[in-house]
N, C-alpha and C positions, 0 to 999 in steps of 0.2 A: 519464577517466570521471566522469559526472555520475550520483549516484543521486539517484533523487527518491520521494519518498513523496505518494501520492494518495490518499487516505482520509477518509471519514465517520465523524462522531461523533456521539453525542448532545449535547446541551448540557452536560451533566454528564459528558463525557468519555468515554463507553463507545462500542466498536465494535461490539459484539455482545451478546445477553442471555447471562446464565449457562451458559444451555446452547448457545450458538454461534447462535441464532436473530437473523435480521437482517431479521424483519417489518417492523421498526419503520421500515425506509428507506421503506417504500411511502405514509409517512404525509407526506412532501413531494410536493405538487402540481409536477410538470415542465411540463405544457403544451409539450411540444417542447422545454422547454429541458435542456440536458446538462451545465452548469455549467461550462462549458471543457473536457469529459471527452475529444470529440473533438479538439480541436484539440492537447491533450497528448498524445493516444496517437499523432498524426501525427508526434511529435517522438520517439518511444519506440522503440528497437531492441530490446531484450529487456526480459524481467519476471521478478522474482523473488518468490516467496511462499512460505509454510510450509505444512506438512501441515493446518492446520485450515480454511486459506483454500480450499486448493483441493479439500476435502473439501465445502466448502460449492458451490464455484463449479461444481462438476461436476453438480449438480443443478437448475442455471438451463436455463432452455429452452432458451438460445442461449448458444453460447461468446463471452462477450463481449471477447474479445482480438484477434478476426481471427486474423491470418497472425503475429502476433508471436510470437517464441519466448518459450515458459516453461518456467522451472525453477523445480523444487520443491525446496526444502532439508528433508531428512528424514532421521533415523538409522533410521527403520525401512520397512520392505519397502512400498513402496505399488504397488498393481494400477492401472496407468494405464489407464483404460477405452478400449475400442476406437475411440470415436469421435475418442479424443485423441491416438492413436497418430502419432507425427510432429509434433505440436504441443507435447507435455510431455517434459520430461526431467526427470531425477533427479539431485541432487547430496547428498552430507553438508551438515549445517547449519551450516557455517561461513562468515561473509560474505566472508572473503579468498577462500574455493575459489569462490564464486561470482563475485566480481568478475573475478577471474583467468581463469576459464571465459569471460566475455564480454569481456574485453579480448583474447583470444587470437583471438577472432573477428573483431575490429577494431571493436566496439561502443561507442559513445561517450554513449549514455543508456539508463540502467536505470530500470525502473519495479519499486519496491520496496512489495510489498504484503503487508497481515498483520501483526497486532499483534506476536508474538513476534519476527517476521522484522525488521520496522522499528525494534524495541527492540535487536535484535541489530547492527545496521547501525549505529544510534545508538552504540551502547556501544564498538563495535570501530573509530568515527570513519569510516566509510564514507558515512554519509548527507549528501548536499550541501543538499538541498532539503525542504522540508515543505510541502504543500498539502491544509490541513486544511479541508474542509467540515463545518458545526455544523448540525445538523438542529434544528428549534425543538421538542424534545419531551425531556422526562425521565424516563429510565429508572429511576434511583434504584438500580440495582444492576445488574451485568454483567462485562464483559471491559472493562477499561480500555486505552486507547492507548497508555499509558506507564506503565511499572512503574518499580522501583528502578532507578539507574544508581550507578556507581561514582565520579562524578563530576558536577559542573554541566554542562549543554550550553547553551552560551548561541547565542541564535538573534536574526537581525538580520530584522526586520518588512520585506516588500519591497510588500506590496499586500493590502487586505481590499476584497473586493466584495459586497454584498448583494443579493439576489435579491427578486421580488414573493412567492414563497412562503414566506420567511422563512428561507431557507438563508443563512447568513454564510460566506465562503471567504477564508479567509487564506493568504498564501504567506509561507514565510519561508527565508532562508538558515542552514544550520547553519554556526556560526561555528568556524573550525578554530584551533587554537592558534596564536597570533601574528594572527590576522586581527582588523581593527576593523572 
């Protein structure tokens, strides 16, 4: 199974304001550009995110994941809104549990979203690819995409694209032990 993170950060590396706000994402002029999101989602069979991410996403005017099964990793009870019944399931917050859950369903590509979830997948060695879109804004403070890790995580750059809006998107392979 391939596990990929597809996420946006401010230029200074934050995925949200300290209070979880992502209003600054709207500062990018999209002019119909989805920055490869639809093509990426066409390859995804399942999605995993943390509690903080789902609490943000449920407030979006439209559900952004279509029919893709979404699993939320949480150790706390979570009431799934009625409009998302059948689209969202819950699992304990261990990456290995989520990977095994989707493997048993025959899935090959998993979308990993949310700062703590991405960090957990990195730490556990399950993340294979990072696609990071850097938004041309400095927040100065907020929730960082990356936190402390017990060891270095080496990456291999695969591609960087720039867009007229100023957004810069880079794709990296996460190097596993023994890879070059």
